[in-house]
Each structure stands twice: as C-alpha cells, then as structure tokens.
C-alpha positions in Angstrom: 20.4 81.8 -153.0 18.7 81.6 -149.8 15.3 80.7 -151.6 17.2 77.8 -153.6 18.6 76.3 -150.4 15.0 76.5 -148.6 13.6 74.7 -151.6 16.0 72.2 -151.6 15.7 71.7 -147.7 11.8 71.6 -148.6 12.3 69.0 -150.8 14.6 66.8 -148.7 12.1 66.9 -145.9 9.0 66.0 -148.1 10.9 63.1 -149.7 12.0 61.9 -146.2 8.4 62.4 -145.0 6.8 60.4 -147.9 9.4 57.7 -147.5 8.7 57.6 -143.7 4.7 57.4 -144.6 5.7 54.5 -147.0 7.2 52.4 -144.3 5.7 49.3 -142.8 7.9 49.0 -139.9 8.1 51.8 -137.1 11.6 50.8 -136.0 14.9 50.4 -137.6 15.6 46.6 -138.4 18.5 46.8 -140.5 20.1 44.8 -138.2 17.4 42.0 -137.9 18.9 39.6 -140.3 22.4 39.8 -138.4 21.0 39.3 -135.4 18.7 36.3 -136.0 21.7 34.8 -137.7 23.9 35.6 -134.8 21.2 34.0 -132.5 21.0 30.8 -134.6 25.0 30.5 -134.6 24.6 30.8 -130.5 22.2 27.8 -130.5 25.1 25.7 -132.3 27.7 27.3 -130.1 26.1 26.0 -127.1 25.4 22.7 -128.7 29.0 22.2 -129.3 30.2 23.1 -125.7 28.2 20.6 -124.1 29.5 18.0 -127.0 33.0 19.3 -125.7 32.3 19.2 -122.1 31.2 15.5 -122.9 34.4 14.6 -123.6 35.8 12.2 -121.3 38.8 9.7 -122.5 41.3 10.0 -125.0 38.8 7.6 -127.4 36.1 10.1 -127.2 38.5 12.9 -128.4 39.8 10.9 -131.1 36.6 10.1 -132.5 35.8 13.7 -132.7 38.9 14.5 -134.4 38.2 12.1 -137.1 34.8 13.2 -137.4 35.2 17.1 -137.9 38.3 16.1 -140.1 36.0 14.1 -142.2 33.4 16.9 -142.3 36.1 19.7 -142.7 37.4 17.9 -145.7 34.0 17.5 -147.1 33.0 21.3 -146.8 36.4 22.1 -148.6 35.4 20.3 -151.6 36.9 17.2 -153.4 40.8 17.7 -154.0 42.2 16.4 -157.1 44.9 13.6 -157.4 48.3 14.6 -156.9 50.1 15.3 -160.2 54.0 15.9 -161.2 54.8 19.5 -159.4 57.2 20.1 -162.6 59.2 22.2 -160.1 62.2 24.7 -161.6 64.7 26.7 -159.8 64.5 29.9 -161.7 66.9 32.2 -159.7 69.5 32.2 -156.8 70.2 34.6 -154.1 73.0 34.8 -151.4 72.2 36.1 -148.0 74.5 36.0 -144.8 74.4 32.8 -143.2 71.7 31.4 -145.9 71.4 31.2 -149.6 67.9 31.7 -151.6 66.1 29.5 -154.6 63.5 31.2 -156.5 61.1 28.2 -157.5 57.9 27.8 -159.5 55.7 24.6 -159.2 52.5 23.4 -160.3 50.1 22.7 -157.7 47.7 21.4 -160.4 48.4 21.0 -164.1 49.2 24.4 -165.5 48.4 26.0 -162.4 51.5 27.8 -161.3 53.2 28.7 -157.9 55.7 31.0 -157.1 57.8 30.7 -154.2 60.9 31.3 -152.4 63.2 28.6 -150.4 65.4 29.9 -148.0 68.2 27.6 -147.1 70.4 27.7 -144.1 74.2 27.2 -144.0 74.0 24.0 -142.4 74.8 20.1 -142.7 71.7 18.7 -144.3 69.1 17.3 -144.0 67.7 20.1 -142.0 63.8 20.5 -140.5 61.8 22.1 -143.1 59.3 25.0 -142.1 56.3 26.1 -144.6 55.1 29.9 -144.2 52.2 30.7 -145.9 51.4 34.4 -146.5 49.0 36.8 -145.2 46.9 39.2 -147.5 49.9 41.3 -148.6 49.8 42.8 -151.7 53.1 41.9 -152.9 52.9 38.1 -151.4 56.1 36.5 -150.3 58.3 39.6 -150.6 56.5 41.3 -147.8 59.0 42.3 -145.3 57.4 40.5 -142.2 57.6 37.3 -144.0 61.1 37.9 -145.5 62.2 38.4 -141.7 60.2 35.5 -140.3 62.0 33.2 -143.1 65.4 34.7 -142.7 65.2 34.5 -138.8 64.2 30.6 -139.5 66.9 30.0 -141.8 69.9 31.6 -139.9 68.7 29.5 -137.1 68.6 25.9 -138.7 65.7 25.4 -141.0 64.8 25.3 -144.9 62.2 27.5 -145.1 59.5 27.8 -148.1 57.2 30.9 -148.7 55.0 31.0 -151.7 52.5 33.3 -153.0 48.8 32.8 -152.3 46.3 33.2 -155.0 45.5 37.1 -155.5 48.7 37.8 -154.0 52.2 38.6 -155.4 52.9 36.8 -158.7 49.9 35.2 -158.8 47.1 37.5 -159.5 44.2 35.1 -161.0 42.6 37.8 -162.9 44.3 40.1 -165.0 42.8 43.3 -167.4 44.2 43.9 -170.8 47.3 45.8 -169.4 48.4 42.5 -167.5 47.2 44.6 -164.1 44.9 42.9 -161.3 41.0 43.1 -162.5 40.1 43.2 -159.0 41.2 45.3 -156.5 42.5 44.0 -153.3 43.5 40.1 -152.5 40.5 39.6 -150.2 38.1 40.9 -153.1 39.7 38.4 -155.3 39.6 35.6 -152.9 35.9 36.3 -152.5 35.1 36.9 -156.0 36.8 33.2 -156.7 34.7 31.7 -153.9 31.4 32.7 -155.4 32.3 30.5 -158.4 33.7 27.9 -156.2 30.7 27.6 -154.2 28.4 26.6 -156.9 30.6 23.9 -158.1 31.2 22.4 -154.9 34.5 23.8 -154.1 35.6 26.6 -152.0 38.3 29.6 -152.1 39.6 27.8 -148.6 40.1 24.0 -150.6 42.0 25.9 -153.4 44.3 27.4 -150.9 44.8 24.4 -148.6 45.4 22.4 -151.7 48.3 25.0 -152.6 49.7 24.5 -149.3 49.3 20.7 -149.0 51.7 20.6 -152.5 54.0 23.3 -151.3 54.7 20.9 -148.3 55.1 18.2 -151.0 57.9 20.4 -152.7 59.5 21.3 -149.3 59.6 17.7 -148.2 61.1 16.5 -151.7 64.1 18.7 -151.2 66.9 16.6 -150.4 68.1 19.3 -147.9 64.9 18.8 -146.0 64.0 16.1 -143.4 60.8 15.3 -144.4 59.5 13.9 -141.0 60.7 17.2 -139.4 58.4 19.8 -140.5 56.5 22.6 -139.4 54.3 25.6 -140.2 53.8 29.2 -139.4 52.1 32.0 -140.8 50.3 35.3 -139.9 47.0 36.7 -140.5 45.4 35.1 -143.8 48.7 32.9 -143.3 47.7 32.0 -139.8 44.2 31.0 -141.4 45.9 28.5 -143.5 48.3 27.4 -140.8 45.3 26.7 -139.0 43.6 24.9 -141.6 47.0 22.8 -142.9 48.1 21.8 -139.3 44.5 20.6 -138.7 44.4 18.1 -141.8 47.8 17.4 -142.7 49.5 15.2 -140.3 53.1 15.9 -141.9 53.0 18.9 -139.9 55.0 18.3 -136.6 55.0 21.8 -135.0 52.4 24.5 -135.8 52.2 28.0 -134.8 49.5 30.0 -136.3 49.9 34.0 -135.7 46.9 36.5 -135.2 44.0 34.6 -136.6 43.1 32.1 -133.8 40.3 33.7 -131.7 36.8 31.9 -131.8 33.8 32.2 -134.3 31.7 33.2 -131.4 33.9 36.1 -130.6 34.6 36.9 -134.1 31.1 37.3 -134.9 30.6 39.4 -132.0 33.1 41.8 -133.3 34.5 42.3 -136.6 32.3 39.5 -138.2 32.9 36.8 -140.9 35.9 38.0 -143.3 36.6 36.9 -146.9 35.9 33.7 -148.5 38.8 31.5 -147.5 37.8 32.1 -143.8 34.2 31.0 -144.1 33.7 27.3 -144.2 30.1 25.9 -145.3 28.4 24.5 -142.5 31.3 25.0 -139.9 29.1 26.1 -137.4 26.4 24.0 -138.0 28.7 20.8 -137.8 30.4 22.1 -134.6 33.8 23.2 -135.6 35.0 26.2 -133.9 38.9 27.9 -133.9 39.5 25.4 -131.1 39.3 22.4 -133.2 42.3 23.5 -135.6 44.2 22.9 -132.2 42.2 19.7 -131.2 41.9 18.1 -134.4 46.0 17.7 -134.4 46.2 16.9 -130.7 48.6 16.1 -129.4 51.3 17.3 -131.7 53.2 20.6 -130.6 51.0 23.8 -131.5 51.7 27.6 -130.4 49.1 30.3 -130.8 50.8 33.2 -131.7 48.4 36.3 -130.3 48.3 40.1 -130.2 46.7 41.9 -127.0 45.6 44.8 -129.5 44.6 42.3 -132.6 41.0 42.7 -134.5 41.0 38.9 -134.1 39.6 39.1 -130.5 42.1 38.4 -127.9 39.5 37.1 -125.1 38.4 34.6 -127.9 41.9 33.6 -128.4 42.0 32.6 -124.6 38.7 31.0 -124.6 40.0 28.7 -127.5 43.5 28.1 -125.7 41.9 27.0 -122.6 39.8 24.8 -124.1 42.5 23.2 -126.5 44.7 22.7 -123.1 42.1 21.1 -121.5 41.7 18.3 -124.2 45.5 18.1 -124.8 45.7 17.4 -121.2 43.2 14.7 -121.3 45.4 13.0 -124.0 48.5 13.1 -121.5 50.3 16.1 -123.1 49.1 19.6 -121.9 52.4 20.8 -122.3 52.3 20.6 -126.0 49.9 23.4 -126.5 50.8 27.1 -125.8 50.0 30.6 -126.4 52.1 33.5 -126.6 50.5 37.0 -126.3 52.6 40.3 -127.0 50.8 43.8 -126.5 50.7 45.1 -129.7 48.9 45.1 -133.0 47.7 42.8 -135.7 50.9 41.4 -137.8 54.1 39.3 -137.6 55.9 41.6 -135.6 59.5 40.7 -134.3 58.4 39.2 -131.1 55.8 36.6 -132.9 58.5 35.9 -135.3 60.8 35.2 -132.6 58.3 33.1 -130.6 57.8 31.1 -133.8 61.3 30.3 -134.6 62.0 29.2 -130.8 59.1 27.1 -130.9 60.4 25.3 -133.9 63.9 24.9 -132.7 62.2 23.3 -129.4 60.2 20.6 -131.2 62.1 20.3 -134.5 65.9 20.6 -133.4 65.3 19.6 -129.9 67.0 22.9 -128.6 65.0 24.6 -125.8 66.9 28.0 -126.3 65.9 31.6 -127.3 67.9 33.4 -130.2 67.0 36.8 -131.1 66.2 38.5 -134.4 68.7 41.2 -134.6 68.9 43.5 -137.6 69.4 42.2 -141.2 68.6 43.3 -144.8 65.9 41.9 -146.7 65.3 41.4 -150.6 63.5 44.1 -152.7 60.5 42.8 -154.4 62.3 42.5 -157.9 64.9 40.3 -156.5 62.5 37.8 -155.1 60.4 38.1 -158.3 60.2 34.4 -160.1 58.5 35.3 -163.5 59.8 37.7 -166.2 56.5 39.9 -166.1 55.7 39.8 -162.7 52.8 37.6 -163.3 52.2 33.7 -163.8 49.4 34.3 -166.1 51.3 36.5 -168.2 54.5 34.3 -168.4 52.5 30.8 -169.0 49.3 31.4 -169.8 48.1 28.9 -167.4 44.8 28.1 -165.4 43.5 30.5 -163.1 41.4 29.5 -160.1 38.7 31.4 -162.4 39.6 28.7 -164.9 39.2 25.9 -162.6 35.7 27.0 -161.7 34.6 27.2 -165.4 36.2 23.9 -166.4 34.3 22.1 -163.5 31.2 24.0 -164.2 31.1 22.9 -167.8 31.7 19.1 -166.8 28.9 19.6 -164.4 26.5 20.8 -166.9 27.4 17.6 -169.2 26.5 15.4 -166.1 23.3 17.4 -165.0 21.8 17.5 -168.6 21.4 13.5 -168.0 19.9 13.7 -164.8 15.9 13.4 -164.6 13.9 16.6 -163.7 11.9 14.2 -161.1 15.0 13.8 -158.9 16.0 17.5 -158.7 13.4 18.9 -156.1 14.5 16.7 -153.0 17.9 17.6 -154.1 17.1 21.3 -154.5 15.5 21.1 -151.0 18.7 19.5 -149.7 20.9 22.4 -150.9 18.7 25.2 -149.7 19.3 24.0 -146.0 17.2 22.8 -143.3 14.3 25.0 -142.8 12.0 25.6 -140.0 8.7 23.4 -140.1 5.7 25.0 -141.9 3.1 26.1 -139.9 1.0 29.0 -139.1 2.6 32.4 -138.9 2.0 35.4 -136.9 0.7 38.3 -138.6 0.5 41.7 -137.5 -1.9 44.2 -139.2 -0.5 47.9 -138.9 -2.5 50.1 -140.9 -4.8 50.4 -143.9 -4.6 53.6 -146.2 -7.0 54.8 -148.8 -5.8 55.9 -151.9 -7.6 56.9 -155.2 -8.8 53.8 -156.8 -7.0 51.7 -154.3 -6.2 50.8 -150.7 -3.2 49.7 -149.1 -3.2 47.5 -146.3 0.1 47.4 -144.3 1.0 44.4 -142.2 4.2 42.3 -141.0 4.6 38.5 -141.4 6.6 36.9 -138.8 7.8 34.0 -141.0 9.9 32.2 -138.1 11.4 33.9 -134.3 13.1 36.9 -135.0 12.2 37.8 -138.5 9.9 40.5 -139.8 8.8 40.7 -143.2 7.2 43.9 -144.1 4.5 43.7 -146.7 1.9 46.1 -148.6 -1.1 44.8 -149.8 -2.7 46.8 -152.5 -6.2 46.2 -153.2 -8.2 47.9 -156.1 -11.6 49.3 -155.1 -13.2 47.3 -158.0 -13.3 43.7 -157.8 -9.7 42.3 -158.8 -9.1 40.4 -161.8 -6.7 37.4 -161.7 -4.8 35.8 -159.0 -2.9 37.6 -156.3 0.2 39.1 -157.2 3.2 38.4 -154.8 5.8 41.1 -155.8 9.3 40.7 -154.6 12.0 43.0 -155.4 15.6 42.7 -155.0 16.0 46.6 -153.7 12.9 46.5 -151.7 9.2 46.8 -152.5 9.7 50.7 -152.3 11.7 50.7 -155.3 8.3 50.2 -157.5 5.6 51.1 -155.1 5.3 54.9 -155.6 3.5 56.8 -158.2 4.0 55.7 -161.8 6.0 52.5 -160.6 5.2 48.8 -161.6 3.3 48.0 -158.5 0.7 50.9 -159.3 0.3 49.7 -162.8 -0.7 46.3 -161.9 -3.4 47.9 -159.6 -4.8 50.1 -162.0 -5.1 47.3 -164.1 -7.0 45.5 -161.7 -4.6 43.2 -159.8 -4.4 42.9 -156.2 -0.6 42.8 -155.5 1.0 41.7 -152.0 4.4 43.3 -152.1 6.6 41.7 -149.6 10.6 42.6 -148.2 12.4 39.7 -148.1 14.7 39.4 -144.9 17.5 41.4 -145.4 16.0 43.2 -148.2 14.2 46.6 -148.6 13.4 47.9 -145.2 15.4 45.2 -143.5 18.6 45.6 -145.8 21.8 46.0 -143.7 23.6 49.3 -143.4 26.2 49.7 -146.3 26.4 49.5 -149.8 28.6 46.4 -149.8 30.5 46.9 -153.1 30.6 44.0 -155.3 29.3 41.9 -152.8 26.3 43.6 -151.7 25.3 45.0 -148.3 24.2 41.5 -147.1 27.7 39.8 -147.9 28.4 39.3 -143.7 24.8 37.9 -143.2 25.2 35.6 -146.7 28.7 34.3 -145.0 26.9 33.7 -141.6 24.0 31.9 -143.4 26.7 29.6 -144.9 27.9 28.6 -141.8 24.8 27.8 -140.5 24.2 25.6 -143.7 21.1 27.6 -144.5 22.2 29.7 -147.5 20.4 33.1 -147.6 18.9 32.3 -151.0 17.3 29.3 -149.0 15.9 31.5 -146.2 14.4 33.8 -148.6 12.6 31.0 -150.1 11.1 30.0 -147.0 9.6 33.4 -146.4 8.0 33.3 -149.8 6.6 30.1 -149.2 5.6 30.7 -146.0 3.8 34.0 -146.8 1.9 32.6 -149.8 0.7 29.9 -147.5 -0.6 32.2 -145.0 -2.6 34.4 -147.7 -4.7 31.0 -148.0 -4.8 31.5 -151.9 -4.5 28.5 -153.9 -2.9 30.3 -157.0 -0.7 33.4 -157.3 1.2 35.0 -159.9 4.9 35.4 -158.4 6.8 38.4 -159.5 10.8 38.5 -158.9 12.5 41.4 -160.0 16.5 42.0 -159.7 18.2 40.3 -156.9 15.2 38.7 -155.7 14.7 36.9 -159.1 16.6 33.6 -158.4 14.6 33.6 -155.1 11.4 33.7 -156.7 12.5 31.2 -159.1 13.2 28.7 -156.5 10.2 29.5 -154.5 7.9 28.8 -157.7 9.6 25.8 -158.7 9.3 24.2 -155.3 5.3 25.5 -154.6 2.8 24.1 -156.9 0.4 27.1 -155.9 2.6 29.3 -157.8 0.5 29.3 -161.4 2.5 32.1 -163.1 6.0 33.3 -162.5 7.4 36.5 -164.0 11.3 37.4 -163.8 12.4 40.8 -164.3 16.4 41.6 -164.7 17.2 38.3 -163.2 20.4 36.4 -163.6 20.2 34.1 -166.8 22.3 31.3 -164.9 24.9 30.6 -162.5 27.0 29.2 -165.6 27.0 32.8 -166.9 28.7 33.7 -163.9 31.7 31.4 -163.9 32.2 32.2 -167.6 32.6 35.9 -166.7 34.4 35.6 -163.2 33.6 38.7 -161.8 29.9 39.2 -160.5 27.9 42.2 -158.8 25.9 41.2 -155.5 25.8 37.7 -156.5 27.0 36.4 -152.8 23.6 36.3 -151.2 22.3 34.1 -154.0 24.9 31.6 -153.7 23.9 27.9 -153.2 27.0 25.7 -152.5 27.1 22.6 -155.0 24.1 23.6 -156.8 25.7 23.2 -160.1 26.2 19.6 -158.9 22.4 19.1 -159.5 21.0 22.0 -161.6 21.3 25.6 -163.1 18.7 28.2 -162.9 17.5 27.4 -166.6 16.7 23.8 -165.3 13.8 25.4 -163.2 12.0 26.0 -166.3 11.6 22.2 -166.6 10.4 21.9 -163.1 7.6 25.0 -163.6 6.1 23.3 -166.8 3.4 23.1 -167.6 2.8 26.4 -165.7 3.5 29.9 -167.2 6.9 31.4 -167.1 7.8 34.9 -168.5 11.3 36.3 -168.6 11.8 40.0 -169.4 15.5 41.5 -169.5 17.4 38.8 -168.1 21.1 40.0 -167.0 24.4 38.6 -166.7 26.4 38.1 -163.5 27.3 42.1 -163.6 23.7 43.0 -163.9 23.8 44.0 -167.4 20.7 43.6 -169.6 21.4 40.4 -172.0 18.2 40.5 -174.3 15.6 43.4 -174.2 12.1 42.9 -175.5 
C-alpha cells in the first residue's frame, strides 16, 4: 500500500513539474483579466464623477436625466407595443382587514404573469403599491413579500405582487416532468440573457416590461387611485424597483431595498451578479446606482439598506450623498432618504415598516409610524393562480426563450437581405471600441530545444495590463506553408503536449504560434463557472464597458498577427476560441486559411436550444440584428475555410468527419 501511495505522489509531482515547465508566465495571472477590466471601469467612474461635479443648475441635472434615460432605454432593448392585458381574477382569499384576489394577465400576447392583489378594507380609491419580488423560488408566496404586502394593505394600500420570470408559477423552461429545467432563478435569468442579448434584448428589459405592465394592471383597478402609485421591492425586487422608478414616471414614491450600493463598490466586492443586474454599456455611458435615484429626482425616494448586506453599505452611503446633493440642487433635498438597519440582506421587518411608513407619508399624506405586529400568512398553495403551478403547463404560452427564438428568426430573414459589404463596419462597431492598433511590447522568455523542433516562449503585451502567453514551435528543418496561429478555448496546453494536435502540425513541418487569449489558458479566471464558464463575471464586466469579451480577444489575435510581420497566416480556432478566430479571420485579410474545430455552429442554434454551455463570454449584444456566425463564411471567400466537428450550444458534436 505504501509503495502505491509513493508512486501516486511521484506521478503527481512529475505531472505538476511538467505543467510548470510548460508554462510561459512565471506568476499566477488568473486575476489579470479581472484586474484589467476593473482598471478600465475606474477610468469611466472617474470621468462620471467629474461630469456629476460639473452639474450646477436644475437645467444641467434635467439634461443629464433625459440623456441617461434614453441610453438606459436603448440598452434594455426595444419595448413592444402595449397589448390587451386580458386579465382574469381566478381566486379570492380573505384576510384580517384585507382581501386578496389571485390574478393572471398577459404582459405580452400569450406571455402570462401570475400575481396577487391585496385590497384594504378602506374606501376606494386608495393608493397602489407595486411589489416586484426578489429571487425567491416561490416568488410572490415568499413569507417576507407576503408580510410586506399584508402590512401595506392593513395600512391603506392596494398592493400588487407578481411572480418574476423564472420564479413561482413562471418558470420559463420546464423538463418533460413539468419541473424547472434550469436550477435556480438567477441561472435561468442569465441563461435567458444570453439569447436575449444576441437579439438586441435583455433579461432586464423583459423584467422591466413585466413591471410596467403590472403597473398598468394596478392602475386600471377601480379601487386604485392611478395618480398615487408607489413601488418597493427587495434584492432582485430592489433591482426592479430601481429600474422602474427611474423609467416610469407614474411611480410617485419608491423604496428599493437591499440592492442600491454603487457599481464601483459592487465590482470591488462581490462582483457582477445575474444577467438582469448587468446593463450593456452602463459603465461606459456613465450610469451608476446613484443615477437610478437622480433620474427620477425630485420624486420621493427612500433607500432601504442593511449594514451587513453583501450589497456594500459604504457604496450605499456614497450613492445617497450624491443623490441628496442633486435633489438639493433641484430644491427638494428632503425627498430623498436612506434607512439603515444593522442586519443582513433581506426584506426584514424594520425595512418593511420603513417602506410602509414612507408610502403613508407620500401617498396618504400621513406622517405617522404604524408597526407591523404579528399576523398569519398564506401557504404557497393558497396563493397559487394556476391549476398545475406553472403557467407554461396550464396555458402552453410563450416563454422568454420563445420570445428570443421568434425574434431571432425574424432577424435572420431581415439579415439575409443585407449586402455582405455592409457587414464589416457593423461587426466592428458591435465588437466595441478597441485600442488603436500599433506596435506592441514583446517579452522573450526562453527558448527550449526538443527533438525535431524548438520552442520559443514569449509574452505579447497587447494593451496595458494584458499579457498573452505564447509558444512558437519551430521545426528544425525548413518550415512548410504559412505560420499557423493556434488558439484553443482551454488554452494551448490542451494540445501542446506529446502527441497533441500542435506536435502533429510541427512534425508535419509547420511553424505554429500557440497563444492563450486573455482569460484563457494560463490567464483563465479561477473556478469552473458551471454553465456560464469560469469567466462569466469578466464577461459581464466587459459588457458594462461596451467591449464584449469576444471583441477584446479578437483584438488580441489581430494584434499578435500584426506583430509577427507575417503577410499570410493560417488561423486555427478550437472550442470556445472558435467564434473568436472566425471573427478575427473575417476582419483580417492576413488570415488566408481558417480552420475551426468543435466550434459553435451558429448563434441561431443557441436560440433554438435555449440552454447553452459556456457561451456567455462569446456573446456580442445585438449581433443577430446584423449577422450570424455562418455569415462570416461569405466574408472569408475566396479564402479557405475548414470546419471540423461543429458543435451545438451545449458543446455536442453535430457533424463528424
């Protein structure tokens, strides 16, 4: 037994030593991409601070409000035309001092929303309050949200609480047994977002529209005074409250809970969260958390915060101070406030009471302080609006995955009529603003001699803070054909060893330059990342900067090809690096030959499957408004293109040689 243990230990040490020798970088650079993106974000945060400091007059503030609202709306994607809600009351419940109606309506045709309306025993019409849910699995039935709604109903408000997509009765992708096909609401939101971004939409846009249509329903009720509407929600519901209060002027009073901090502190602490909380280009066009408050100034707004929240309290106070200053410049500093309680994340009793008292002050003109007390809540089954517990099971309607798919098909028809000559400038715009091309620094690390070839290790510094490790494999005999530039989604080490694909090319007389693109191989972020890849947070940071990660990696390839001085290269892209290589080849005439292996066949196929694996980093927002991956073939002609074992969105080979 002891000999076996020693043998295993020796094998592990030998393998570790071999991997160390194979490395190009002598330091751990797995945070390199993250740190680079944060440094770029800080430049925008600094520029934004200067812009806010320059706001002197109400006119200055109002111009900024309108500019940011327009940019925000554009980033969310186009909203559809309002269609009939086709609302139905499907059940009733009786509470102490209030009654409940269970409601189903359509925020879009055949896209169903389940909701609960709490009505007070008070003379109508009364103010209405919308309560978007946080990320509770049971949505509107979660105890904290019930207590918030009941508390407000017992104190004079009509309150509408609805299930978000992916939660409660609105799971958007079910398996054959009618159960959630994606584990966790945040995962479903992000999976939704991958397809939505490709067709120029967003998870946030879908959720904001549900909120606006829910507000439409609340305002339509005869018991509700449509001129006295409020909104409050916690966590993911705080996110939606922030979005809705900034964009929908019907919301007179708003109290987002356990969400508002600052993007700057968010990035420095827990980092980006699920898709709905990441707005494309947000950092680049200068919209911070404070702007959710100031875009609605001077309408009454209360930040509900927790001292121990993972949404950083320091960021919350920074945001409040800025908002208070600008509300003051508009003449109404008293209309913005902050409530802090020393507990953890959640819609706890102190924040529920603060929200209710705030609504009473601004919607009922009663500046008092009722308390919550104790009362029973309903069971999940009592609040269930559908027979089966899921709208898709009951109504066979449209999910957000269906909406993505339908829009994708419409866009394909429109894109097929577009001349290929128009594509290149559009693609370059969609990939985001890149640094100016120029000479890049190259660090020669070492040269190793091997049987039949030598390996030159070097580092390409494609832009400040970015190191691209590379190994050039040079046959001892004269090389045949052009330089092969090799990029692998798992890093060059995946095929650089004995018997690997790179060695086979070198033995065949080819000179191969293998490179690890930023965030791949030696610089891949820590962690496995699950369905979204280990670089999912970096992908969201890149989208905030309006520089999709795919575009940054395309820049790396092109910069390195230029640095080689070669007039013709053969580019090989494998796995997740395949779409990157395809874009680089389509945009760079020096690539005379392109080989793709196990590369995604098309973005349209991703929309068809709904679920994908490791595709977030290769998303280009709005890409399908202009082109799909197969359209690149037309741009490559008459250059050579070889595709081997293309894969679907889950990485499954769909065509073998």
